[in-house]
N, C-alpha and C positions, 0 to 999 in steps of 0.2 A: 505494501500499499505503502508508505514512504519513498517508491523508490519510483512508481507512479504520477506519486503527487510534485515528484520534483522533477519530472519527465517534465511533466504539465505546464508549470511555473520555469522551465530550460526555452519550451517551444514557447512559451507565450510572449516569454523575454522577447528571443529571435526578433518573433512575427513582430513584434513591436515596437524594436528596435529598425526593421526593416520597413517600416512605413512609415518609420520617422525620417528614414535618409531618402523615402521615396517623394516623402512634401519638400524637402530643401536640394533637391536635385539639379534642380534649372535658377535658386534663387543667385547666380552669377548674371544670368540675362535677364533680370525681370524687368532693367531698369529698359529693356532693346524689343520687349515684348509690343511687338502692336503695329502702326501702320506706322510708314514717316515718306515724304515729301523734302524734296532737296537739289540743289546745287553743286555743283562742281567744276573745276576745270582741271586741266591735264595734258594728255598726247593726241586722245582725240579732238580737243575741242575744248571753247564752255560749253555745260549741258543740264540735263536735268534730268531730274525721276521722279517717282516711288519704290518701295519696298517693304518689305512686310515679314515680321519674326511671327507666329505660332507654333502652337503645341499640338500635334499630332500624332497617332496612331497610340491611343490613350496614354499619353505622352511617355513616350519613349523612345522621340525624337521629336526635332525643333523645321523644322521648316523658315527657311525668308527663302522669296523671290522677290525677285528685280524687272525694273524696268525703265532704263536711262534711254533718251534723246540726244545724237546732233547736229546739231543742223547743218548743214551743204554750205561749206563754206568756198573760195574763190578756187582753191584745187583740191576738195576733199569733199565729197558725195557726203548725205546724209548716212548717218550710222543710228540703228538702234538697237540695244542690247539689253536680250532677255537671260538672267540666269537663276540656277533654284543652287541652294545649300541646301544640304542635309545634314542637322548636328544631331552626331550618335551618342548614345553612350559606351566604355569601353565595360571590356572583363567588371571592374571592379565595383560599376554602374554612376561611374564620374562621366560631362559628358565633355571626353578633351577631345576629341576627333572628330572630322568636316569633311564628307563630301563634298564638291562644286561641280555643277553641268552650265554652257552657254551653249548658245544657241549660234556661237560662230565655230563651235568641237570640240573645247578647253574642257579638260578634267583635272581638279588641282585637288590633293588627298591633303589633308589638314591635320596640324596638330594645333593644340589649345592653351594659349597660359591665359593664367586671369592677375589681371592688380587694381586695388581697389576699383579707381573709374577709369580700367577699359581692359577689353578681349583682343585678344592679339592671336590672328590664326598664321602659323608659318606652314610656307607645304615643305616637303626632305628634300632632300639630298638627292636627285636624279643627273647622272650623268647627259652633260649637254645640253641641261635642261635651264632653264634656272628658275631662281628659290622665289617664289611670292610669299607677301607679307601682307595679308587684312586686319588694317586695325580697326577698331572703335573704340572710341574715348566718349565719357559722361561731361559736357560740356558744365551744361543744368537741369533742370528738372524733364526740359523739352526741349534738347539740341546735342547733337550727335557732330561729333567730326568723322569721317572717318577716310580713310588712307588707303591706295593698292598704290605696293610699291614691288621691283624687281631686284636681282641682286646674283652674281656669276659667282660670288663667293662665299654668301652669308653672312657677311658680315658688311662690308657697303652697299646699302641699300639704295634703288633712285625709286626719286618718288613715279610714278604711273598716272594715278589721276588723287585725285583730294575733293571733298566736297562736306558741307554742311545741310543737315538735316532737322527738321523741324517734325515733332509725333504730331499726327494728325488724329488720335483714336488712345 
């Protein structure tokens, strides 16, 4: 009887601990959840767009959908860029990885690091492929700065595009 009672207590403790962890799994992303509108500049030119972050599959993944438009210039046609990124849990149950796809045919696998007011996604080293870094920084409760950078060595990064976005909901 004592053994059953102890086993039941251990099971309830583990279950309670597991549910407690699931509730905090996405805490680092809370300030990015929702819909955003922004403007930015960089290699493609001056442009604007929207993106959103939302949980899906019973809160097992975080989905970012993005749409950007860059108007035509004298020497470049208009550009429409759509992408999808899925942040997913690693074997420990933490959101430390993401995979990115876009309408240009790019796929990027990211590792994720967190600081107090930023989330940094960095791609791994692959021979003859640049290393990419995507950084979201919280500026105030409704404003973020987004940077997308590239590097050949993983140390010296060059800005490709940067923009500020406002939360719309």
